[in-house]
N, C-alpha and C positions, 0 to 999 in steps of 0.2 A: 734292775733290768731283767725281765722275765725270759731269760734263756731257758730253753728246754732242759729240765733237770737232768735227764739221762745224758744229754749231750754235754752238759757241764761236767759230768763225771769223766768224760773223755779228754778233758782239757790237757792233762799232762801227756797223755798218749798222742794227742794231736800235735803238741809242741815237739815231741820226739820225731814224729813223721816230718813235720815242716823243716826242722833243722837238718835232718838227713837229706831231704831234697835240696835244701839250700847249699849243702856241702858238695852236691854233685850236679851242678847245672849243666844243661845241654841246650844246643842252639837249634833253631828252625825245626826241620822234620827229623833231626837226629836224636830224638828223645827216647832212645832205646832203654837205658837204665831206668829212667823215670817211669816209662810205661810198664816195665817189668815190676817195679816197686808198687805201682798202682794196682796192677793185676794181682799181685800177691796179696795185697791188703783186701781186695774185693773177694778173693777166694776165701780168705779167713772169715769175712763177714757173712759168707753164705748167700751171695746174690745169685739169682737164677740163671743168668746168662752173662758171659763175657765175650765180646767180639773184639779181637785185636787186629792190628795191622791196617786199620782204616786211615787213609791219608798217610800211609807208611807206618807211623807210630801212634796213631790215635786209637782210642778205646771207646766203645759204647757198651755199658753194662745195663742189664735189665733187672729190675726188682718187681715181682708180681705182688699186687695188693690183694685185698680180700673181695673177690667178686669182680665181675666184668666192669669195664669202664675204659675211658680213653688213656692215652699215654702222654705224660707231661715230660718235657726235656729240661734238664739242668746242665749247664755247661761250665767247665773250668779250663783255662789254658795252662800249659805245662812248660813252655820253653823259656829260656833265659836270654840274656843280652851279652854281646861281645865287649865286656867291660872288666877291667882289673879291679877287684874289690878292695876297698880301703877302710873297712869297718874295724879290723883288728879283733873281731869276735872269735870265740872258740869254735863256733860253727861256721866260720867263713868258708868261702869257696875253696875247694881243693883242686879245681880245674883252672889253671892259669888262663887269663884272658876271657873267662866266662863267669857270669854272675847273675844271680836272681835279683836284679835291681828294679824289678817292676812288681814283685810280689806274686808271681805266678805260682811259686812254691806254696804260698799261703792260700791262693785260690784252690789249688789242687787239694790241699789239706782240708779246707772247709767243705768241699764236695765229698771227700772221703769220710769226714765226720758225719755228714748227712746220710751218706750211704750206709754207714754202720748202724745208725739209729733206725733208718727206714727198713733195712733188712731184718732188724731185730724185732721191731714193733708192728710193721705192716698195717698201720692204722689209716689206710686209704684204699680206695677201689681202683681198678684199672692197673696201670703200670707206670713206673718212672724209668726214664732212660737217662743214665748218667753219661754225659759226653765229656771225655777228657781229650782235649785238642792240642796238637802240636802247632808250632809255627805261626803264632799270632803276631809276633814282633816283625817277622820277615818271612814272606812266602805265602801268606794267605791260607793257613791251614783250615780256617773256618770255611772258606770257599771250597777247598778240596773235599772236606767232609760232606758238604752239601752236594757237590758234584758226584760224589760216590754214593749218594742216595740215602743218607742216614735218615732224613725226614720221612721218606716214603717207606723205606725198608722196615723202620721200627714204628711206623704209624704215629709219629709225634704230631700232636695237635697244637701245642703251644710250647714256648721255650724261653728260659730265663738265664740271666748271668749277672754276676756282681764283680766289681773291681774295687780294690782297696784305694783309699784316698788320703794320703798324708796331709796333715794340717786341716782337714775337715775334723770337727770335734769327734772325739772318741765315741764309737758306737752310733753315730748319727748316719742316717741314710739320706741320699740326695738323688733325684732323677727328674725326668721331664717327659710329659707326653709328646709324641711326635719327635721331631729331630732332637737328638741329644748330642751326637758327635759328628764331626764333619767328614766329608770325603777327603782323600789324600791322593794327589797325583805328584809325580816326580819327573823333572826334566833335566837332562844333561845337554849342554850346548858346547860343541867342540869347534873352535875357530882356528883356521889356518891362514897364515900370511906368508911373509918372506923375512927370515931372520937376517941378522947382521950385527955389525959393530954399533954399540950404543953411541959412539961419537959421530956416526954417519947415518942418522935416521932417514935421511932422504933417499938412501939406497935400499931401504927396507919397506915392507908393508907390515906395520906393527899390529899384531893381533890383540895386544893388551889394551890399546886405546879403544879398539872396537868392542872388546868385552865390557869395558867400563861404560861405554855408551849404551850397550844392550841392557846391562843391569839397570841403569837409570831409566831407560825407556820402558822396561817392564813394569815399573811402578805406576805408569800412566794407565795401565789396564785397571788398576784398583781405583785410581782417582778420576779417570775420564771415560772409561768404558763401562764399568759396573755401576749399577744403581747404588747410591750411597746408603740405601736402607738394606742392601744385601750384605751378608757376612762373606768377606773374601780376604784371604791372606795369600800373598806371594812373597815368600822369604827366600832370598838367595843365601845359601848356607855354605857354599864353597866357591872360591876362585883360585885357580892354579895357573901358573905360567912363569917362565923364566928360571934361570939358574945362577946368574951372576949380575953384578951391578953394571957391567959394561957390555952386556949382550942383550940385544933385542931378540926374543925367542921366535921360533918358527910357528909355535902353536901355544894356545892357551884354552882353558875351558872353565865353565862354571856349572853349578848345580843349584836347583831351586825346588822347594816344596810348595805345593799349591793346595789350599784348603777352602772348601765352601760346602754349601748344602743343596745346590740347585743344579740339575742336569743341564739346563740350557746355559747356565753361567759357566759350568765346566767346559762346555763346547766353545763358548765365546772366548774363554781364556786361552784355550789351545789354538784357536784360529788367530787371535791377536798376537800371541807369542810368536807364531811362525811368521806373521807379517812383519813384526817389529825386528826380529832377528834377521830375517831375509833382507829387509830394506836397509838395515844398518850395515849388514855385511856388504851389500852392494855399494853403499855410500863410502865405506872405508876401504874397499878394494880387497876384502878378504873373502874366504869361503867359510860356510858354517854348516855343520851337521847337527841335527836335532834328534835326540833320542827321548821320546816322550812316553812315559809309562803310566797308564791308567791304573790307579791303585784302588784301595778299599772305597766302597760307596759310603754315603752317610749312614750313621747308625740311627734308625728311626723306630722309636717305640710305638707300639700299638696303644692308643689312648685308653681303651677299656682295660687292657691287661696291665697298663701302668697304674691305673687307679686301684686295681686289685692288689698289685704288688705293694703299693703304698699302704694299703690297709693291713696287709700281713706284716710289713716292716714296722708299722705303728704298734701292732700287737707285741712284737719282739722288743723293740727299742723304746716304745712309748710315743704317743702322738707328738710331743714336743721335740722329738729327736728325728723327725722325718720331714724333709722338704720335697714335696711332690711336684713343685713348680720351680725347680732350681735354675731353669734356663739351659741353654746349650753351650757347648764349648768347641774349640777348634782342633782338639785332639781327634784321633781316628782309632778305629777298632774293627777287627774283622768279624766280630759277632754280628756285624751289619748283614753279612750274607745269610746268617741263620734267621735274622729278623725279616729279610726279604722273602725267605721261604715259608716262614710260619709267624703268626702273631706272637708277641711276647714283650718282654721289657728287660732293660739293662739298668742297673743301679750302682751307685757308688756307696761305699761303706767307709766311714771315717776311722782313721787309725790314730788321730791325735797329732801333736807336734812331732816333727822329725824331718830328716832329709827327704827330699822329694824323689819322685819316681825317676828312674834312669840316672840316678846319682851314685857314684861309687861308695858313698857312705850310707846308702839306704839299707834298711832292714825291715822286714815285715813285722808288725806288732802281733805277737802270738796271742795276746789277750783278746783280740777280736775274732779269733777263729771260731769259738763256740757261738758267737753272735751270728756270724755268716752261716754256719752250719744249721743253726736254729731257724734262720730265715728260709733256707732251702727246704728244710723239713716241713715247716709250717705251710709253705707254699703248696707242697704236695697234699698235705692233709686237709688244707682248706679248699683247694681247687677240686679235689676228688675225695670227698668224705665217704666214709663207709656208710652204706644204706642202713 
């Protein structure tokens, strides 16, 4: 596998960085120690500019190439998840209830490896903007960085990101032109009835039976309102209500996640959900409050930039290790906001067999860090070659 030789020399150093980050996970926008670690490494590398405090704890670093040219953006996320780690590893999380269970420690490490190489060699024209983003898992740090003007402020013309993929063959890349990942919306429905003794249900207005009917009714949006050829997921993930076997509660609530790729379909789902919940509430004599949160939009790759990224990935991993038409999936990613602002592409990089993302036994495979860093570096050198 033709990893850049100089980056291969950083492998042990990158492993040390990654395991330090893994031991000190931070959530959402509170990536203070992580950002400080990243900034310290960037200063050691001799990058030209370091801009801190973007979207609270985000960083954009600039490396100048040899001669005039455009600016290419490379992005890595930094935040962890609220999970108790169960790996038992020596480098396991030291922060109870927090864990790098999605590999953002590895993503940050790969971009740092590319940064060290690019600052040392500068075999490109124009500039590279290294984007270290907080709050991908919760909070939309990508959206906040775009709102704070990073694309215009640093004149970024195209932007790229990668995500590790457990159980995709080691060192293999996968992506798709156009839609790659779904939008994600979240709804909470709070139902209020009249509580009472379980032996006298006729004296109550039971919110639980109303919730059950609502949950069943929501599935008709998928089966009867959406085109069968459209991708749509409505998953009810929580139902809460009641405290004892002989008490009909006063209140109950449920939560659902909604995933699709189409703006009109997103609007239809919201409308039908309100109609179904409202009509069911009236039928069962309860009241319902709906809290509907619009989340991340679909992650949509630019077709031409995707083809370019696939060519670079094939150079690094070999043509047989790259699937440029891998199809789309129902996960979500706030890199979508950056792709709305600038053309670019998002790719998955296989880590081989292991625990899946967001699992307490997950750990990033350090062996792929030089591959990801090489991909980032070759993107820059290929997109903006020295004249």
